[in-house]
C-alpha positions in Angstrom: 35.5 126.1 85.2 36.4 123.4 87.7 35.5 119.9 86.3 35.9 116.4 87.6 36.0 113.6 84.9 34.9 110.2 86.0 37.1 107.1 85.4 34.8 105.8 82.7 35.6 108.7 80.3 38.7 108.9 78.0 41.8 110.9 78.7 41.3 112.7 75.3 38.3 114.4 76.8 40.4 115.6 79.7 43.0 117.0 77.2 40.2 118.7 75.2 38.6 120.3 78.3 42.0 121.5 79.5 42.6 122.9 76.0 39.5 125.1 76.5 41.1 126.5 79.7 39.2 124.5 82.3 40.6 123.2 85.6 40.1 119.5 85.1 40.8 116.7 87.7 40.1 113.1 87.1 38.8 110.5 89.5 41.7 108.2 88.6 44.4 110.8 89.3 42.8 111.6 92.7 42.9 107.9 93.8 39.1 107.5 93.6 39.0 104.9 90.8 36.9 102.0 91.9 35.6 103.9 94.9 31.8 104.0 95.6 29.9 106.6 93.6 28.9 108.5 96.7 32.6 109.1 97.5 33.2 110.5 94.0 30.1 112.7 94.3 31.1 114.0 97.7 34.7 114.8 96.4 33.3 116.7 93.4 31.0 118.7 95.8 33.8 119.5 98.3 36.0 120.7 95.4 33.0 122.5 93.8 33.6 120.6 90.5 31.2 119.9 87.7 31.1 116.1 87.3 31.1 114.4 83.9 30.3 110.7 84.0 28.7 107.8 82.1 27.7 106.0 85.4 24.0 105.3 85.5 24.1 105.5 89.3 24.0 109.3 88.7 20.9 109.2 86.5 18.3 110.1 89.1 17.6 113.8 88.7 15.6 113.7 92.0 18.6 112.6 93.9 20.9 115.1 92.1 18.5 118.0 91.9 19.6 121.0 89.9 20.8 123.8 92.1 22.0 121.6 94.9 25.5 120.9 93.4 28.1 122.4 91.0 26.6 120.5 88.0 26.4 117.0 86.5 26.7 115.8 82.9 25.6 112.2 82.4 26.8 110.9 79.0 24.7 108.1 77.5 25.8 107.0 74.0 24.8 103.8 72.2 28.4 103.1 71.2 30.6 104.8 73.8 34.1 104.3 72.4 36.8 106.7 73.5 36.8 108.7 70.3 33.0 108.9 70.2 32.7 110.0 73.8 35.3 112.8 73.5 33.9 114.0 70.2 30.3 114.1 71.4 31.1 115.9 74.6 33.4 118.4 73.1 30.9 119.0 70.2 28.0 119.6 72.7 30.2 122.0 74.6 30.8 124.0 71.5 27.1 124.8 71.2 26.3 124.8 74.9 29.3 126.1 77.0 29.8 124.1 80.1 29.6 127.3 82.2 25.9 127.5 81.2 25.4 124.0 82.8 26.7 125.1 86.2 24.3 123.8 88.9 22.3 121.8 86.3 21.6 118.1 85.8 22.3 117.4 82.1 22.1 114.2 80.0 23.9 114.0 76.7 22.7 111.3 74.3 23.5 110.5 70.6 20.7 112.8 69.5 20.4 115.7 72.1 21.5 117.4 75.3 18.7 117.6 77.9 19.2 120.1 80.6 17.3 120.4 83.9 17.9 123.8 85.5 17.2 125.0 89.0 
């Protein structure tokens, strides 16, 4: 799957996703670090990439309606350290493959993965 990882997520997540065979690009590697969220969102859409982020600006499911984009995973942990973030996302994707989230708006918290489908 084609995935874009936002600048606020650890490189170990990128390594883990690539290890699963995904085509992963990062906001930083594409020169989008520090750019407005709308630019990141448009780039992900143009490239048809599923976006993984911690940025609360992406939390409005009405603005990012399921079925109108390649997919969005918003990660919201109480203690979002690099190890915790990578571990939590990779763990969630073991039980819910990212391919099943295509086109969805999903939020991953410490206790659950909420998915809004088309």
